[in-house]
C-alpha positions in Angstrom: 2.5 -16.8 1.0 4.3 -16.6 4.1 4.0 -13.5 6.4 7.5 -11.7 6.3 6.6 -8.0 7.2 3.7 -6.1 8.9 3.5 -3.3 6.1 3.8 -3.1 2.5 3.5 -0.1 0.2 2.7 -0.3 -3.2 4.0 2.6 -5.3 7.0 4.9 -4.4 5.9 8.1 -5.9 5.7 11.1 -3.2 2.6 9.8 -1.5 4.1 6.1 -1.5 7.5 7.5 -0.2 5.7 9.4 2.3 3.9 6.6 3.9 7.0 4.2 3.8 8.9 6.6 5.7 6.0 7.4 8.3 5.4 3.8 8.7 9.7 3.3 9.7 9.5 6.5 11.8 6.6 5.3 13.9 7.2 2.2 14.1 11.0 1.4 13.4 10.2 -1.5 10.8 10.9 -1.2 7.5 7.9 -2.0 5.0 7.9 -4.0 2.0 8.2 -1.2 -0.9 7.5 -2.4 -4.7 7.6 0.5 -7.4 7.5 0.2 -11.3 10.8 2.7 -11.6 12.8 0.9 -9.0 14.5 2.5 -6.0 16.0 4.8 -8.2 14.2 7.7 -10.1 16.5 8.5 -13.1 16.4 12.2 -12.4 17.1 11.8 -8.9 20.7 10.3 -7.4 18.9 9.6 -3.9 17.5 6.4 -3.8 13.6 6.6 -2.8 12.2 5.4 0.6 16.0 4.5 1.9 14.4 3.1 5.0 12.5 0.3 3.3 13.1 -3.3 2.0 12.6 -3.0 -1.8 11.0 -6.0 -3.4 11.3 -6.5 -7.0 8.0 -8.4 -7.9 5.1 -6.3 -7.0 3.4 -9.6 -5.5 6.2 -9.6 -2.6 4.8 -6.8 -0.9 1.6 -9.1 -0.5 4.1 -11.2 2.1 3.0 -8.5 4.7 -0.3 -8.7 7.0 -1.2 -5.2 5.1 -0.6 -3.1 2.3 -1.1 0.4 1.3 -1.8 1.5 -2.4 -0.2 4.4 -3.6 -0.4 4.5 -6.8 -3.4 5.0 -9.9 -6.0 2.6 -9.9 -5.5 1.5 -13.6 -2.1 0.3 -12.3 -3.3 -1.3 -9.8 -6.4 -3.6 -11.4 -3.7 -4.1 -14.5 -0.9 -5.9 -12.0 -3.5 -7.4 -9.9 -6.0 -8.6 -12.2 -5.9 -12.3 -12.4 -3.1 -12.7 -10.1 -3.3 -16.1 -8.0 -1.3 -14.0 -5.4 -3.8 -11.1 -5.0 -6.8 -13.4 -5.0 -5.1 -15.1 -2.2 -4.1 -12.3 -0.1 -6.4 -12.0 3.0 -4.8 -9.1 4.9 -5.8 -5.4 4.9 -5.7 -3.3 2.1 -5.5 0.6 2.5 -6.5 1.9 -0.9 -5.6 5.2 -1.7 -6.6 5.0 -5.5 -9.5 7.1 -5.5 -10.2 6.2 -9.0 -11.3 2.5 -7.5 -14.3 1.9 -5.4 -13.9 -0.9 -2.7 -16.3 -3.1 -5.0 -13.4 -3.1 -7.6 -10.5 -3.5 -5.1 -13.1 -6.8 -4.0 -13.0 -8.4 -7.3 -8.8 -8.6 -7.3 -8.3 -8.9 -3.4 -11.4 -11.0 -2.6 -10.3 -12.4 0.5 -8.9 -9.3 2.0 -10.3 -6.5 4.0 -10.6 -3.1 1.9 -10.6 -0.1 3.5 -10.4 3.3 1.2 -8.1 6.0 2.6 -7.9 9.9 1.6 -4.4 11.0 2.8 -3.2 14.4 2.8 0.7 15.1 2.1 1.2 18.7 3.7 5.1 20.0 3.2 6.7 20.5 6.5 4.8 18.2 8.4 5.7 14.8 10.1 2.9 12.7 9.3 0.2 12.3 7.1 -3.5 13.3 8.1 -6.1 11.1 6.5 -9.8 10.7 6.1 -10.6 6.9 6.7 -14.2 5.9 6.0 -15.0 2.3 7.6 -17.1 0.1 5.4 -20.6 -0.3 6.4 -20.3 -4.3 5.7 -17.0 -4.3 8.3 -17.8 -5.7 11.5 -16.5 -3.2 14.4 -14.6 -5.9 16.1 -12.1 -5.5 12.8 -12.2 -2.0 12.8 -10.6 -1.4 16.0 
């Protein structure tokens, strides 16, 4: 896959939209975004993550150098299991799917560098504080 963006977000719920918005505000680069429900939620008239570049096929976010997973773990596994594109993705995966272990993610993204994150959404704050743990087997040179 050709890299077409620096960052992609899988999911556009409250967390995914906040991650996409924060990325855009800090970099002025629209992230790639995919959501099962699409750009609009039926109950809302406003589009979600209007600053993003929306893609129709979830594998299109794998055209980014790094992706953030902001959907439940079961949904990630259902999407990515058996996916040739996921197996070939060699970028960074930042997973906020708390139900997934790094080992589970490594099975569907075997070539990727995987980091599990725990973001905190705080209303009225223009950033997303998060806890990020460096995996023991990730060399310091790849971490910094």
